[in-house]
C-alpha positions in Angstrom: 86.7 51.5 139.9 84.1 54.3 139.4 86.2 55.8 136.6 86.4 52.4 134.9 82.6 52.1 135.1 82.1 55.6 133.6 84.6 54.8 130.8 82.8 51.6 130.0 79.4 53.3 129.9 80.8 56.1 127.8 82.3 53.6 125.4 79.0 51.7 125.1 77.1 54.9 124.5 79.5 55.8 121.7 79.1 52.4 120.1 75.4 52.7 120.3 75.4 55.9 118.4 77.8 54.5 115.8 75.9 51.2 115.0 72.3 51.8 114.1 69.8 49.7 112.2 68.2 51.5 109.2 64.5 52.3 109.9 63.2 52.6 106.4 62.0 49.6 104.5 63.0 48.8 100.9 60.7 46.8 98.6 62.1 46.3 95.2 62.7 49.7 93.7 60.9 51.6 96.5 61.9 53.1 99.8 59.0 53.2 102.4 59.6 55.8 105.1 57.0 56.1 107.9 58.5 59.3 109.4 60.8 62.2 108.7 59.2 62.3 106.1 56.3 59.9 105.7 56.9 59.2 102.1 57.2 56.5 99.5 60.1 57.0 97.1 59.8 55.1 93.8 62.8 54.7 91.5 63.0 53.1 88.0 62.2 49.3 88.0 65.6 48.6 86.4 67.6 49.7 89.4 69.5 47.3 91.7 69.4 47.8 95.5 72.9 47.9 96.8 72.1 48.3 100.5 71.8 50.7 103.4 74.0 52.3 106.1 73.1 54.2 109.3 75.5 56.0 111.6 76.0 59.3 113.4 77.6 61.5 110.8 80.6 63.4 112.3 79.0 62.7 115.7 76.3 65.3 115.2 73.6 63.9 112.8 71.7 60.6 112.6 72.2 59.6 109.0 70.5 56.8 107.1 71.4 56.3 103.5 70.2 53.8 100.8 72.0 53.1 97.6 70.6 51.9 94.2 72.5 51.6 90.9 71.9 51.0 87.3 74.9 49.0 86.1 76.1 46.9 83.2 76.9 43.2 83.3 80.4 44.0 84.5 79.0 45.9 87.4 80.1 49.3 86.0 77.8 51.9 87.5 75.9 53.9 84.9 73.5 55.6 87.2 73.6 56.1 91.0 70.6 56.8 93.2 71.6 57.9 96.7 68.8 58.5 99.1 69.6 59.9 102.6 67.5 60.7 105.7 69.3 63.0 108.1 68.6 64.9 111.3 70.8 66.6 113.9 70.9 64.6 117.2 68.9 66.1 120.2 72.1 66.8 122.1 73.0 69.4 119.5 70.0 71.8 119.5 72.2 74.6 118.2 72.7 73.0 114.8 70.6 73.9 111.7 71.1 73.1 108.0 72.2 76.1 105.9 71.6 75.5 102.2 71.9 78.6 100.1 71.5 77.3 96.6 69.3 79.8 94.6 68.0 77.0 92.4 64.9 75.1 93.5 62.6 72.6 92.0 59.3 70.9 93.0 58.7 67.2 93.0 55.2 66.1 94.1 54.6 69.4 95.9 57.8 69.1 97.9 60.3 71.9 97.5 64.0 71.0 96.9 67.2 72.9 96.9 69.1 72.0 93.8 72.9 71.7 93.3 74.9 70.1 90.5 78.5 69.3 90.0 80.9 67.0 88.0 83.2 64.7 90.0 86.3 62.7 89.3 87.2 59.5 91.2 90.6 61.0 91.7 89.2 63.7 94.0 89.8 63.3 97.7 87.0 61.9 99.9 86.7 63.4 103.3 87.2 60.7 106.0 84.0 59.8 107.8 81.8 61.6 105.3 78.6 60.3 103.8 80.5 60.1 100.5 83.0 57.7 102.0 80.2 55.6 103.4 78.3 55.2 100.1 81.5 54.6 98.1 82.4 51.8 100.5 78.9 50.3 100.4 78.9 50.3 96.6 82.4 48.8 96.3 81.7 46.1 98.9 79.0 44.8 96.6 81.4 44.6 93.7 80.2 47.6 91.7 82.7 50.0 90.1 82.2 53.7 90.1 83.1 55.4 86.8 86.2 57.6 86.5 84.0 60.7 85.9 80.4 61.4 86.9 78.0 64.3 87.1 75.6 64.7 90.1 72.5 66.6 91.1 71.6 66.9 94.7 68.0 67.5 95.8 67.4 68.5 99.4 64.1 69.0 101.1 64.1 70.5 104.6 61.4 68.9 106.7 61.0 71.3 109.6 60.9 75.0 110.2 64.0 74.8 112.3 65.9 73.2 109.4 67.2 70.3 111.5 65.9 67.4 109.4 66.3 66.7 105.7 65.5 64.3 102.9 68.4 64.3 100.4 68.4 62.5 97.1 71.5 62.5 94.9 71.3 61.2 91.3 74.5 60.6 89.4 75.4 59.6 85.8 78.5 58.3 84.1 80.1 61.1 82.1 81.6 58.7 79.6 78.9 59.1 77.0 79.4 62.8 76.8 83.1 62.6 75.9 84.0 65.0 78.7 85.8 64.6 82.0 84.9 66.3 85.3 87.9 68.6 84.8 86.7 69.6 81.3 83.3 70.8 82.7 84.6 72.8 85.7 85.1 76.5 85.5 88.3 77.0 83.4 87.9 73.6 81.7 87.8 73.2 78.0 84.1 72.3 77.9 82.9 74.6 80.7 80.5 76.2 78.3 78.7 72.9 77.9 78.0 72.5 81.6 74.7 74.6 81.7 73.1 72.4 79.0 74.4 69.1 80.6 73.2 70.1 84.1 69.8 71.1 82.8 69.3 67.7 81.2 70.6 66.0 84.3 68.1 67.8 86.6 65.2 67.0 84.2 66.1 63.3 84.0 66.4 63.1 87.8 62.8 64.5 88.1 61.5 61.9 85.7 63.2 59.0 87.5 62.6 59.9 91.1 58.9 59.7 92.2 57.6 60.7 95.6 54.3 60.1 97.2 52.9 60.8 100.6 53.1 57.4 102.4 49.7 57.2 104.1 49.9 53.4 103.7 52.6 50.9 102.7 52.1 49.0 99.5 51.2 45.8 101.3 48.5 47.5 103.4 50.5 47.7 106.6 
């Protein structure tokens, strides 16, 4: 009987960590975060909010993501805005984020690591990953992800121990460029075009994503 009770408690504890309610509030094209970090994130007014998801990523990090898209009338995604709040759980004090990108940028006095990459829909998605979660969220709402996209990831580490982060990923459909993700990778026929494309992608992301210290929510609360 004691073993059964322990098993039930363990199961309930596991489910509690897997089913979490998002803590940040969304108002139109804005995300209002009251902690980690305390910030207001404003996106273009034309975006559509897809929804949120919160779970324990790989059993080690409390992960809350919010998805917005710019899409056409057929719900083909043209731009993706993926905002994620993440922190390692207290029971894993040994874990720390290890970003090593040499490229950085500043948005509203916040320093961000910068990474860019092209991606094809045919690429394998790791089971249980945040990529799997956001893809499922987008598809559940009837939106269609383009065959080829290019992404820029902006990561701000919130604490000196590098255990908490704010991550924003901005993605664009590659269709208008005439290139595929394979074309733009090293060894691809258009690899020489990638530096110019990624530079423009980063600059557009910085003009579309606005951050402001959230001392007070827009409604005065």
